[in-house]
PDBQT receptor file of N, H, CA, C and O in Angstrom, charges set to zero:
ATOM      1  N   MET A   1      73.355 152.451 138.899  1.00  0.00    +0.000 N 
ATOM      2  CA  MET A   1      74.674 152.712 139.412  1.00  0.00    +0.000 C 
ATOM      3  C   MET A   1      74.395 153.441 140.937  1.00  0.00    +0.000 C 
ATOM      4  O   MET A   1      73.321 154.008 141.136  1.00  0.00    +0.000 OA
ATOM      5  N   GLY A   2      75.195 153.394 141.742  1.00  0.00    +0.000 N 
ATOM      6  H   GLY A   2      76.068 152.933 141.581  1.00  0.00    +0.000 HD
ATOM      7  CA  GLY A   2      75.713 153.860 142.993  1.00  0.00    +0.000 C 
ATOM      8  C   GLY A   2      76.870 155.804 142.561  1.00  0.00    +0.000 C 
ATOM      9  O   GLY A   2      77.715 155.710 141.671  1.00  0.00    +0.000 OA
ATOM     10  N   LYS A   3      76.760 156.705 143.013  1.00  0.00    +0.000 N 
ATOM     11  H   LYS A   3      76.073 156.781 143.735  1.00  0.00    +0.000 HD
ATOM     12  CA  LYS A   3      78.020 156.761 142.604  1.00  0.00    +0.000 C 
ATOM     13  C   LYS A   3      79.560 156.702 143.824  1.00  0.00    +0.000 C 
ATOM     14  O   LYS A   3      79.414 156.438 145.018  1.00  0.00    +0.000 OA
ATOM     15  N   LEU A   4      80.253 156.856 143.500  1.00  0.00    +0.000 N 
ATOM     16  H   LEU A   4      80.371 157.071 142.531  1.00  0.00    +0.000 HD
ATOM     17  CA  LEU A   4      81.409 156.473 144.168  1.00  0.00    +0.000 C 
ATOM     18  C   LEU A   4      81.594 157.900 145.110  1.00  0.00    +0.000 C 
ATOM     19  O   LEU A   4      81.714 158.867 144.357  1.00  0.00    +0.000 OA
ATOM     20  N   ARG A   5      81.647 158.278 146.559  1.00  0.00    +0.000 N 
ATOM     21  H   ARG A   5      81.550 157.493 147.170  1.00  0.00    +0.000 HD
ATOM     22  CA  ARG A   5      82.387 158.986 147.045  1.00  0.00    +0.000 C 
ATOM     23  C   ARG A   5      83.938 158.463 147.973  1.00  0.00    +0.000 C 
ATOM     24  O   ARG A   5      84.205 157.485 148.671  1.00  0.00    +0.000 OA
ATOM     25  N   ILE A   6      84.677 159.643 147.548  1.00  0.00    +0.000 N 
ATOM     26  H   ILE A   6      84.460 160.438 146.981  1.00  0.00    +0.000 HD
ATOM     27  CA  ILE A   6      85.857 158.691 147.970  1.00  0.00    +0.000 C 
ATOM     28  C   ILE A   6      86.446 160.170 149.039  1.00  0.00    +0.000 C 
ATOM     29  O   ILE A   6      86.178 161.371 149.004  1.00  0.00    +0.000 OA
ATOM     30  N   GLU A   7      86.952 159.691 149.537  1.00  0.00    +0.000 N 
ATOM     31  H   GLU A   7      87.169 158.716 149.565  1.00  0.00    +0.000 HD
ATOM     32  CA  GLU A   7      87.269 160.634 151.026  1.00  0.00    +0.000 C 
ATOM     33  C   GLU A   7      88.717 161.218 151.270  1.00  0.00    +0.000 C 
ATOM     34  O   GLU A   7      89.411 161.255 152.286  1.00  0.00    +0.000 OA
ATOM     35  N   THR A   8      89.057 161.930 149.196  1.00  0.00    +0.000 N 
ATOM     36  H   THR A   8      88.493 161.900 148.370  1.00  0.00    +0.000 HD
ATOM     37  CA  THR A   8      90.467 163.119 150.056  1.00  0.00    +0.000 C 
ATOM     38  C   THR A   8      90.326 162.595 150.729  1.00  0.00    +0.000 C 
ATOM     39  O   THR A   8      90.019 161.413 150.885  1.00  0.00    +0.000 OA
ATOM     40  N   SER A   9      90.599 163.673 151.512  1.00  0.00    +0.000 N 
ATOM     41  H   SER A   9      90.848 164.633 151.385  1.00  0.00    +0.000 HD
ATOM     42  CA  SER A   9      91.063 163.909 153.699  1.00  0.00    +0.000 C 
ATOM     43  C   SER A   9      92.277 162.612 154.126  1.00  0.00    +0.000 C 
ATOM     44  O   SER A   9      93.375 162.777 154.659  1.00  0.00    +0.000 OA
ATOM     45  N   LYS A  10      91.664 161.390 153.703  1.00  0.00    +0.000 N 
ATOM     46  H   LYS A  10      90.772 161.256 153.270  1.00  0.00    +0.000 HD
ATOM     47  CA  LYS A  10      92.382 159.905 154.247  1.00  0.00    +0.000 C 
ATOM     48  C   LYS A  10      93.513 160.196 152.879  1.00  0.00    +0.000 C 
ATOM     49  O   LYS A  10      94.453 159.401 152.865  1.00  0.00    +0.000 OA
ATOM     50  N   LEU A  11      93.506 161.096 151.912  1.00  0.00    +0.000 N 
ATOM     51  H   LEU A  11      92.742 161.742 151.924  1.00  0.00    +0.000 HD
ATOM     52  CA  LEU A  11      95.281 161.027 151.110  1.00  0.00    +0.000 C 
ATOM     53  C   LEU A  11      95.935 162.144 151.167  1.00  0.00    +0.000 C 
ATOM     54  O   LEU A  11      96.982 162.178 150.521  1.00  0.00    +0.000 OA
ATOM     55  N   ILE A  12      95.535 163.360 151.930  1.00  0.00    +0.000 N 
ATOM     56  H   ILE A  12      94.685 163.333 152.454  1.00  0.00    +0.000 HD
ATOM     57  CA  ILE A  12      96.404 164.110 152.317  1.00  0.00    +0.000 C 
ATOM     58  C   ILE A  12      97.698 164.119 152.816  1.00  0.00    +0.000 C 
ATOM     59  O   ILE A  12      98.640 164.852 152.515  1.00  0.00    +0.000 OA
ATOM     60  N   PRO A  13      97.609 163.029 153.780  1.00  0.00    +0.000 N 
ATOM     61  CA  PRO A  13      98.725 162.191 154.717  1.00  0.00    +0.000 C 
ATOM     62  C   PRO A  13      99.149 161.693 153.910  1.00  0.00    +0.000 C 
ATOM     63  O   PRO A  13     100.130 161.435 154.607  1.00  0.00    +0.000 OA
ATOM     64  N   GLY A  14      99.582 160.903 152.276  1.00  0.00    +0.000 N 
ATOM     65  H   GLY A  14      98.785 161.113 151.709  1.00  0.00    +0.000 HD
ATOM     66  CA  GLY A  14      99.884 160.742 151.771  1.00  0.00    +0.000 C 
ATOM     67  C   GLY A  14     101.075 161.696 150.591  1.00  0.00    +0.000 C 
ATOM     68  O   GLY A  14     102.068 161.341 149.955  1.00  0.00    +0.000 OA
ATOM     69  N   ILE A  15     100.516 162.706 150.706  1.00  0.00    +0.000 N 
ATOM     70  H   ILE A  15      99.710 162.995 151.222  1.00  0.00    +0.000 HD
ATOM     71  CA  ILE A  15     101.218 163.680 149.476  1.00  0.00    +0.000 C 
ATOM     72  C   ILE A  15     102.656 163.551 149.240  1.00  0.00    +0.000 C 
ATOM     73  O   ILE A  15     103.237 162.823 148.435  1.00  0.00    +0.000 OA
ATOM     74  N   PRO A  16     103.227 164.567 150.268  1.00  0.00    +0.000 N 
ATOM     75  CA  PRO A  16     104.970 164.696 150.111  1.00  0.00    +0.000 C 
ATOM     76  C   PRO A  16     105.424 163.487 149.916  1.00  0.00    +0.000 C 
ATOM     77  O   PRO A  16     106.381 163.449 149.142  1.00  0.00    +0.000 OA
ATOM     78  N   ASP A  17     104.860 161.853 150.611  1.00  0.00    +0.000 N 
ATOM     79  H   ASP A  17     104.083 161.884 151.240  1.00  0.00    +0.000 HD
ATOM     80  CA  ASP A  17     105.453 161.032 150.184  1.00  0.00    +0.000 C 
ATOM     81  C   ASP A  17     105.774 160.674 148.253  1.00  0.00    +0.000 C 
ATOM     82  O   ASP A  17     106.736 160.526 147.499  1.00  0.00    +0.000 OA
ATOM     83  N   ALA A  18     104.001 160.677 148.182  1.00  0.00    +0.000 N 
ATOM     84  H   ALA A  18     103.219 160.797 148.794  1.00  0.00    +0.000 HD
ATOM     85  CA  ALA A  18     103.973 160.476 146.684  1.00  0.00    +0.000 C 
ATOM     86  C   ALA A  18     105.207 161.808 145.467  1.00  0.00    +0.000 C 
ATOM     87  O   ALA A  18     105.996 161.677 144.531  1.00  0.00    +0.000 OA
ATOM     88  N   ILE A  19     104.599 163.028 146.370  1.00  0.00    +0.000 N 
ATOM     89  H   ILE A  19     103.958 163.134 147.130  1.00  0.00    +0.000 HD
ATOM     90  CA  ILE A  19     105.795 163.772 145.217  1.00  0.00    +0.000 C 
ATOM     91  C   ILE A  19     107.038 163.081 145.201  1.00  0.00    +0.000 C 
ATOM     92  O   ILE A  19     107.586 162.914 144.111  1.00  0.00    +0.000 OA
ATOM     93  N   ALA A  20     107.863 162.414 146.821  1.00  0.00    +0.000 N 
ATOM     94  H   ALA A  20     107.419 162.550 147.706  1.00  0.00    +0.000 HD
ATOM     95  CA  ALA A  20     109.096 162.666 147.115  1.00  0.00    +0.000 C 
ATOM     96  C   ALA A  20     108.851 161.363 145.433  1.00  0.00    +0.000 C 
ATOM     97  O   ALA A  20     109.091 162.199 144.562  1.00  0.00    +0.000 OA
ATOM     98  N   ARG A  21     108.668 160.521 144.929  1.00  0.00    +0.000 N 
ATOM     99  H   ARG A  21     108.473 159.842 145.637  1.00  0.00    +0.000 HD
ATOM    100  CA  ARG A  21     108.450 158.771 144.703  1.00  0.00    +0.000 C 
ATOM    101  C   ARG A  21     108.751 159.684 143.255  1.00  0.00    +0.000 C 
ATOM    102  O   ARG A  21     109.697 159.535 142.482  1.00  0.00    +0.000 OA
ATOM    103  N   ALA A  22     107.479 160.796 143.151  1.00  0.00    +0.000 N 
ATOM    104  H   ALA A  22     106.710 160.917 143.778  1.00  0.00    +0.000 HD
ATOM    105  CA  ALA A  22     108.005 160.662 141.284  1.00  0.00    +0.000 C 
ATOM    106  C   ALA A  22     108.679 161.426 141.210  1.00  0.00    +0.000 C 
ATOM    107  O   ALA A  22     108.655 161.618 139.994  1.00  0.00    +0.000 OA
ATOM    108  N   ARG A  23     109.877 162.637 141.900  1.00  0.00    +0.000 N 
ATOM    109  H   ARG A  23     109.897 162.481 142.887  1.00  0.00    +0.000 HD
ATOM    110  CA  ARG A  23     110.298 163.124 141.897  1.00  0.00    +0.000 C 
ATOM    111  C   ARG A  23     111.584 161.896 142.190  1.00  0.00    +0.000 C 
ATOM    112  O   ARG A  23     112.130 162.327 141.175  1.00  0.00    +0.000 OA
ATOM    113  N   ARG A  24     112.275 161.086 142.529  1.00  0.00    +0.000 N 
ATOM    114  H   ARG A  24     111.831 160.736 143.354  1.00  0.00    +0.000 HD
ATOM    115  CA  ARG A  24     113.497 160.363 142.318  1.00  0.00    +0.000 C 
ATOM    116  C   ARG A  24     112.964 159.514 140.496  1.00  0.00    +0.000 C 
ATOM    117  O   ARG A  24     113.660 159.443 139.483  1.00  0.00    +0.000 OA
ATOM    118  N   LYS A  25     111.993 159.174 140.643  1.00  0.00    +0.000 N 
ATOM    119  H   LYS A  25     111.428 159.232 141.466  1.00  0.00    +0.000 HD
ATOM    120  CA  LYS A  25     111.734 158.576 139.261  1.00  0.00    +0.000 C 
ATOM    121  C   LYS A  25     111.426 159.856 137.422  1.00  0.00    +0.000 C 
ATOM    122  O   LYS A  25     111.587 159.510 136.251  1.00  0.00    +0.000 OA
ATOM    123  N   ASP A  26     111.151 160.700 137.755  1.00  0.00    +0.000 N 
ATOM    124  H   ASP A  26     111.021 160.981 138.706  1.00  0.00    +0.000 HD
ATOM    125  CA  ASP A  26     111.399 161.667 137.008  1.00  0.00    +0.000 C 
ATOM    126  C   ASP A  26     113.100 162.011 136.583  1.00  0.00    +0.000 C 
ATOM    127  O   ASP A  26     113.378 162.581 135.527  1.00  0.00    +0.000 OA
ATOM    128  N   THR A  27     113.461 161.859 136.925  1.00  0.00    +0.000 N 
ATOM    129  H   THR A  27     113.236 161.396 137.782  1.00  0.00    +0.000 HD
ATOM    130  CA  THR A  27     115.917 161.375 136.405  1.00  0.00    +0.000 C 
ATOM    131  C   THR A  27     115.551 161.163 135.103  1.00  0.00    +0.000 C 
ATOM    132  O   THR A  27     114.439 160.770 134.749  1.00  0.00    +0.000 OA
ATOM    133  N   PRO A  28     116.647 161.467 134.253  1.00  0.00    +0.000 N 
ATOM    134  CA  PRO A  28     116.440 163.034 135.059  1.00  0.00    +0.000 C 
ATOM    135  C   PRO A  28     115.314 164.221 134.830  1.00  0.00    +0.000 C 
ATOM    136  O   PRO A  28     114.189 163.849 134.495  1.00  0.00    +0.000 OA
ATOM    137  N   SER A  29     115.540 165.503 134.980  1.00  0.00    +0.000 N 
ATOM    138  H   SER A  29     116.454 165.806 135.252  1.00  0.00    +0.000 HD
ATOM    139  CA  SER A  29     114.035 165.547 135.332  1.00  0.00    +0.000 C 
ATOM    140  C   SER A  29     114.161 166.527 133.878  1.00  0.00    +0.000 C 
ATOM    141  O   SER A  29     115.067 167.198 133.384  1.00  0.00    +0.000 OA
ATOM    142  N   CYS A  30     112.619 166.187 133.465  1.00  0.00    +0.000 N 
ATOM    143  H   CYS A  30     111.883 165.642 133.867  1.00  0.00    +0.000 HD
ATOM    144  CA  CYS A  30     112.257 166.471 132.505  1.00  0.00    +0.000 C 
ATOM    145  C   CYS A  30     111.971 168.261 132.126  1.00  0.00    +0.000 C 
ATOM    146  O   CYS A  30     111.262 168.741 133.010  1.00  0.00    +0.000 OA
ATOM    147  N   THR A  31     112.365 169.325 131.022  1.00  0.00    +0.000 N 
ATOM    148  H   THR A  31     112.941 168.935 130.303  1.00  0.00    +0.000 HD
ATOM    149  CA  THR A  31     111.478 170.391 131.123  1.00  0.00    +0.000 C 
ATOM    150  C   THR A  31     110.613 170.257 130.076  1.00  0.00    +0.000 C 
ATOM    151  O   THR A  31     109.725 171.110 130.073  1.00  0.00    +0.000 OA
ATOM    152  N   ASP A  32     110.589 169.599 129.337  1.00  0.00    +0.000 N 
ATOM    153  H   ASP A  32     111.310 168.906 129.339  1.00  0.00    +0.000 HD
ATOM    154  CA  ASP A  32     109.394 169.450 128.312  1.00  0.00    +0.000 C 
ATOM    155  C   ASP A  32     107.949 168.707 129.096  1.00  0.00    +0.000 C 
ATOM    156  O   ASP A  32     107.003 169.004 129.825  1.00  0.00    +0.000 OA
ATOM    157  N   TRP A  33     108.537 167.583 128.384  1.00  0.00    +0.000 N 
ATOM    158  H   TRP A  33     109.305 167.342 127.791  1.00  0.00    +0.000 HD
ATOM    159  CA  TRP A  33     107.841 166.128 127.932  1.00  0.00    +0.000 C 
ATOM    160  C   TRP A  33     108.499 165.559 128.545  1.00  0.00    +0.000 C 
ATOM    161  O   TRP A  33     109.705 165.804 128.505  1.00  0.00    +0.000 OA
ATOM    162  N   PRO A  34     107.675 163.933 129.886  1.00  0.00    +0.000 N 
ATOM    163  CA  PRO A  34     108.520 163.074 130.471  1.00  0.00    +0.000 C 
ATOM    164  C   PRO A  34     109.009 162.304 128.757  1.00  0.00    +0.000 C 
ATOM    165  O   PRO A  34     108.874 162.326 127.534  1.00  0.00    +0.000 OA
ATOM    166  N   ARG A  35     109.510 161.818 129.692  1.00  0.00    +0.000 N 
ATOM    167  H   ARG A  35     109.620 161.800 130.686  1.00  0.00    +0.000 HD
ATOM    168  CA  ARG A  35     111.526 160.751 128.720  1.00  0.00    +0.000 C 
ATOM    169  C   ARG A  35     110.539 159.105 128.593  1.00  0.00    +0.000 C 
ATOM    170  O   ARG A  35     110.515 158.259 127.699  1.00  0.00    +0.000 OA
ATOM    171  N   ILE A  36     109.934 159.177 129.715  1.00  0.00    +0.000 N 
ATOM    172  H   ILE A  36     109.954 159.864 130.441  1.00  0.00    +0.000 HD
ATOM    173  CA  ILE A  36     110.040 157.741 129.956  1.00  0.00    +0.000 C 
ATOM    174  C   ILE A  36     108.752 158.007 131.024  1.00  0.00    +0.000 C 
ATOM    175  O   ILE A  36     108.443 158.922 131.787  1.00  0.00    +0.000 OA
ATOM    176  N   ILE A  37     108.012 156.325 130.548  1.00  0.00    +0.000 N 
ATOM    177  H   ILE A  37     108.263 155.582 129.928  1.00  0.00    +0.000 HD
ATOM    178  CA  ILE A  37     106.581 156.397 130.437  1.00  0.00    +0.000 C 
ATOM    179  C   ILE A  37     106.147 156.780 132.150  1.00  0.00    +0.000 C 
ATOM    180  O   ILE A  37     106.493 156.091 133.110  1.00  0.00    +0.000 OA
ATOM    181  N   GLY A  38     105.393 157.926 132.218  1.00  0.00    +0.000 N 
ATOM    182  H   GLY A  38     105.112 158.485 131.439  1.00  0.00    +0.000 HD
ATOM    183  CA  GLY A  38     105.907 158.302 134.366  1.00  0.00    +0.000 C 
ATOM    184  C   GLY A  38     104.468 159.984 133.815  1.00  0.00    +0.000 C 
ATOM    185  O   GLY A  38     103.640 160.272 132.952  1.00  0.00    +0.000 OA
ATOM    186  N   SER A  39     105.069 160.511 135.031  1.00  0.00    +0.000 N 
ATOM    187  H   SER A  39     105.742 160.277 135.733  1.00  0.00    +0.000 HD
ATOM    188  CA  SER A  39     103.722 161.535 134.458  1.00  0.00    +0.000 C 
ATOM    189  C   SER A  39     104.815 163.415 136.025  1.00  0.00    +0.000 C 
ATOM    190  O   SER A  39     105.489 163.671 137.023  1.00  0.00    +0.000 OA
ATOM    191  N   THR A  40     104.166 163.834 135.042  1.00  0.00    +0.000 N 
ATOM    192  H   THR A  40     103.618 163.626 134.232  1.00  0.00    +0.000 HD
ATOM    193  CA  THR A  40     105.424 164.684 135.982  1.00  0.00    +0.000 C 
ATOM    194  C   THR A  40     104.023 165.800 136.726  1.00  0.00    +0.000 C 
ATOM    195  O   THR A  40     104.151 167.024 136.699  1.00  0.00    +0.000 OA
ATOM    196  N   VAL A  41     102.644 165.057 137.403  1.00  0.00    +0.000 N 
ATOM    197  H   VAL A  41     102.540 164.062 137.426  1.00  0.00    +0.000 HD
ATOM    198  CA  VAL A  41     102.012 166.083 137.536  1.00  0.00    +0.000 C 
ATOM    199  C   VAL A  41     101.940 166.196 139.488  1.00  0.00    +0.000 C 
ATOM    200  O   VAL A  41     101.095 166.734 140.205  1.00  0.00    +0.000 OA
ATOM    201  N   TYR A  42     102.935 165.602 139.767  1.00  0.00    +0.000 N 
ATOM    202  H   TYR A  42     103.621 165.165 139.185  1.00  0.00    +0.000 HD
ATOM    203  CA  TYR A  42     103.371 166.017 140.959  1.00  0.00    +0.000 C 
ATOM    204  C   TYR A  42     104.706 167.016 140.833  1.00  0.00    +0.000 C 
ATOM    205  O   TYR A  42     105.469 166.882 141.790  1.00  0.00    +0.000 OA
ATOM    206  N   ARG A  43     105.216 168.186 139.631  1.00  0.00    +0.000 N 
ATOM    207  H   ARG A  43     104.597 168.295 138.854  1.00  0.00    +0.000 HD
ATOM    208  CA  ARG A  43     105.701 169.755 139.970  1.00  0.00    +0.000 C 
ATOM    209  C   ARG A  43     103.602 170.546 140.383  1.00  0.00    +0.000 C 
ATOM    210  O   ARG A  43     103.479 171.431 141.230  1.00  0.00    +0.000 OA
ATOM    211  N   LEU A  44     102.634 170.120 139.799  1.00  0.00    +0.000 N 
ATOM    212  H   LEU A  44     102.734 169.401 139.111  1.00  0.00    +0.000 HD
ATOM    213  CA  LEU A  44     101.604 170.943 140.129  1.00  0.00    +0.000 C 
ATOM    214  C   LEU A  44     100.631 170.516 141.108  1.00  0.00    +0.000 C 
ATOM    215  O   LEU A  44      99.462 170.804 141.368  1.00  0.00    +0.000 OA
ATOM    216  N   VAL A  45     101.674 169.585 141.647  1.00  0.00    +0.000 N 
ATOM    217  H   VAL A  45     102.623 169.351 141.436  1.00  0.00    +0.000 HD
ATOM    218  CA  VAL A  45     100.857 169.316 143.152  1.00  0.00    +0.000 C 
ATOM    219  C   VAL A  45     101.609 170.375 143.947  1.00  0.00    +0.000 C 
ATOM    220  O   VAL A  45     101.105 171.377 144.453  1.00  0.00    +0.000 OA
ATOM    221  N   GLU A  46     103.075 169.957 143.989  1.00  0.00    +0.000 N 
ATOM    222  H   GLU A  46     103.485 169.143 143.578  1.00  0.00    +0.000 HD
ATOM    223  CA  GLU A  46     103.904 171.183 144.696  1.00  0.00    +0.000 C 
ATOM    224  C   GLU A  46     103.496 172.653 144.746  1.00  0.00    +0.000 C 
ATOM    225  O   GLU A  46     103.677 173.231 145.818  1.00  0.00    +0.000 OA
ATOM    226  N   LYS A  47     102.809 173.535 143.421  1.00  0.00    +0.000 N 
ATOM    227  H   LYS A  47     102.661 173.065 142.551  1.00  0.00    +0.000 HD
ATOM    228  CA  LYS A  47     102.412 174.440 142.836  1.00  0.00    +0.000 C 
ATOM    229  C   LYS A  47     101.695 175.213 143.240  1.00  0.00    +0.000 C 
ATOM    230  O   LYS A  47     101.701 176.395 143.583  1.00  0.00    +0.000 OA
ATOM    231  N   LEU A  48     100.745 174.034 143.135  1.00  0.00    +0.000 N 
ATOM    232  H   LEU A  48     100.740 173.074 142.856  1.00  0.00    +0.000 HD
ATOM    233  CA  LEU A  48      99.202 174.116 144.653  1.00  0.00    +0.000 C 
ATOM    234  C   LEU A  48      99.433 174.791 146.021  1.00  0.00    +0.000 C 
ATOM    235  O   LEU A  48      98.998 175.867 146.432  1.00  0.00    +0.000 OA
ATOM    236  N   GLN A  49     100.552 173.514 146.864  1.00  0.00    +0.000 N 
ATOM    237  H   GLN A  49     100.905 172.640 146.530  1.00  0.00    +0.000 HD
ATOM    238  CA  GLN A  49     100.478 173.294 148.058  1.00  0.00    +0.000 C 
ATOM    239  C   GLN A  49     100.817 174.838 148.857  1.00  0.00    +0.000 C 
ATOM    240  O   GLN A  49     100.350 175.346 149.877  1.00  0.00    +0.000 OA
ATOM    241  N   GLU A  50     102.013 175.365 147.716  1.00  0.00    +0.000 N 
ATOM    242  H   GLU A  50     102.392 174.953 146.888  1.00  0.00    +0.000 HD
ATOM    243  CA  GLU A  50     102.909 176.838 147.396  1.00  0.00    +0.000 C 
ATOM    244  C   GLU A  50     101.365 178.052 147.906  1.00  0.00    +0.000 C 
ATOM    245  O   GLU A  50     101.408 178.919 148.779  1.00  0.00    +0.000 OA
ATOM    246  N   SER A  51     100.533 177.803 147.292  1.00  0.00    +0.000 N 
ATOM    247  H   SER A  51     100.498 177.099 146.583  1.00  0.00    +0.000 HD
ATOM    248  CA  SER A  51      99.423 178.539 147.103  1.00  0.00    +0.000 C 
ATOM    249  C   SER A  51      98.531 178.730 148.388  1.00  0.00    +0.000 C 
ATOM    250  O   SER A  51      97.492 179.386 148.327  1.00  0.00    +0.000 OA
TER     251      SER A  51
């Protein structure tokens, strides 16, 4: 079985749009746990971008 190689550099330009879409879906913004199916991982990505 071969290793899957993902070119992450191709994904970086799409991060701002992905964050914006996730933020729109996180309504009302949850403080502890998503109330609907989804994820709040966009918050982690934003924090990582700040540092």
